[in-house]
Residue, then its C-alpha position, 0 to 999 in steps of 0.5 A: m327425261k331431262t331437257y335443256f333450258e336457256t336461262k338468263v341470269r342477272l348478278v353483280r361480278i367483281q371486275d379486274n379493277g375491283l369494282p362490282k358491276e351488274v351483269t346479264e349472262s345466259y346459261i344452258v342448264q339440264a333439268e326437268t322443270t323451270t324451278e329446278v333450272e332456277r334452283i340450280a343457277m342460283e347455287e352455282l352462281a352464288p359463290y361468284s357473286n355477292g349472293d344476289v342472283h336474280v333469274q330473269s328468264t328461262r325457256k326451253s331450248n332446242i338443244q337435244e345433246i351436248 
């Protein structure tokens, strides 16, 4: 059974003015393990960053259904 995890990810986003800015964002990911959460987050966010994506924390969420 897959569960939902909340993960915080730090990455570099390009702002509207063209300058890069390091930000921390939270995401809800459906997965079986925390390792899978990290893999999914890094794969999904890599195209939107310079490829430098760091998962800061992952925890099981109380969310049952989306």
